[in-house]
C-alpha positions as CSV (number, residue, x, y, z in Angstrom):
1,M,-42.1,-1.7,-35.5
2,H,-45.8,-1.1,-34.7
3,R,-47.1,-1.6,-31.2
4,K,-50.5,-1.0,-29.6
5,L,-51.3,0.8,-26.4
6,C,-52.7,-1.4,-23.7
7,S,-54.3,-0.6,-20.3
8,I,-52.1,-0.9,-17.3
9,G,-54.2,-0.1,-14.2
10,N,-55.4,3.5,-14.7
11,S,-52.6,4.2,-17.3
12,Q,-51.7,3.0,-20.7
13,G,-48.5,1.5,-21.8
14,V,-46.6,-0.1,-24.7
15,S,-44.6,-3.4,-24.5
16,I,-41.0,-3.1,-25.5
17,P,-39.6,-6.0,-27.7
18,R,-37.1,-8.3,-26.0
19,E,-34.4,-7.5,-28.5
20,M,-34.5,-3.8,-27.6
21,I,-34.6,-4.5,-23.9
22,E,-31.5,-6.7,-24.2
23,K,-29.7,-4.3,-26.5
24,L,-30.2,-1.5,-23.9
25,N,-29.2,-3.8,-21.1
26,L,-32.6,-3.3,-19.3
27,S,-34.6,-5.6,-17.1
28,V,-37.7,-5.4,-14.9
29,G,-37.3,-2.6,-12.5
30,S,-34.8,-0.6,-14.7
31,E,-35.4,3.1,-14.6
32,V,-36.0,5.0,-17.9
33,D,-36.6,8.6,-18.8
34,V,-39.6,9.3,-21.0
35,T,-39.7,12.6,-22.9
36,I,-41.2,14.2,-26.0
37,D,-38.9,15.6,-28.7
38,K,-38.8,19.3,-29.5
39,S,-41.3,18.9,-32.4
40,G,-43.8,17.2,-30.0
41,E,-44.2,14.3,-32.4
42,R,-42.0,11.6,-30.9
43,I,-41.7,9.9,-27.6
44,I,-38.1,9.3,-26.4
45,L,-37.4,6.5,-24.0
46,E,-33.9,6.4,-22.6
47,P,-32.2,4.3,-19.9
48,V,-31.3,6.3,-16.8
49,K,-27.6,6.2,-16.3
50,K,-26.6,6.2,-12.7
51,K,-24.0,8.9,-12.0
52,K,-20.8,7.5,-10.5
53,Y,-19.2,9.9,-8.0
54,P,-15.5,9.8,-7.1
55,K,-14.8,8.0,-3.8
56,G,-15.5,10.3,-0.9
57,I,-18.1,12.4,-2.7
58,D,-21.5,12.3,-1.0
59,R,-24.5,12.1,-3.3
60,E,-26.5,14.3,-0.9
61,F,-23.8,17.0,-1.1
62,V,-23.9,16.9,-4.9
63,S,-27.7,17.3,-4.8
64,Q,-27.3,20.3,-2.4
65,V,-24.7,22.0,-4.7
66,N,-26.9,21.5,-7.7
67,E,-29.9,23.0,-5.9
68,F,-27.8,26.0,-4.9
69,I,-26.6,26.5,-8.5
70,E,-30.1,26.4,-9.8
71,K,-31.4,28.8,-7.2
72,Y,-28.6,31.4,-7.6
73,R,-27.7,30.8,-11.3
74,P,-28.3,34.5,-12.4
75,A,-26.1,35.8,-9.5
76,L,-23.4,33.3,-10.2
77,K,-23.4,34.2,-13.9
78,A,-23.1,37.9,-13.0
79,L,-20.2,37.2,-10.6
80,A,-18.4,35.1,-13.3
81,K,-18.4,38.2,-15.6
82,K,-16.5,40.3,-13.1
């Protein structure tokens, strides 16, 4: 399906056909991820899936753990080998 870029303020955008919006269960205000594929030739638009945490798990705590893992990944990998 061909679409044209249009101006949206200081940016450009593309309208998404209603059928696609409905199929992906999106609406105005829905969050999407926009990426480029490995070949650099395609734009990928995907709905953001909200992570559901088990009851009692704090979202902030999960964020802190993820930051810790990213910061110390090499050390954690080295420890895992021992």
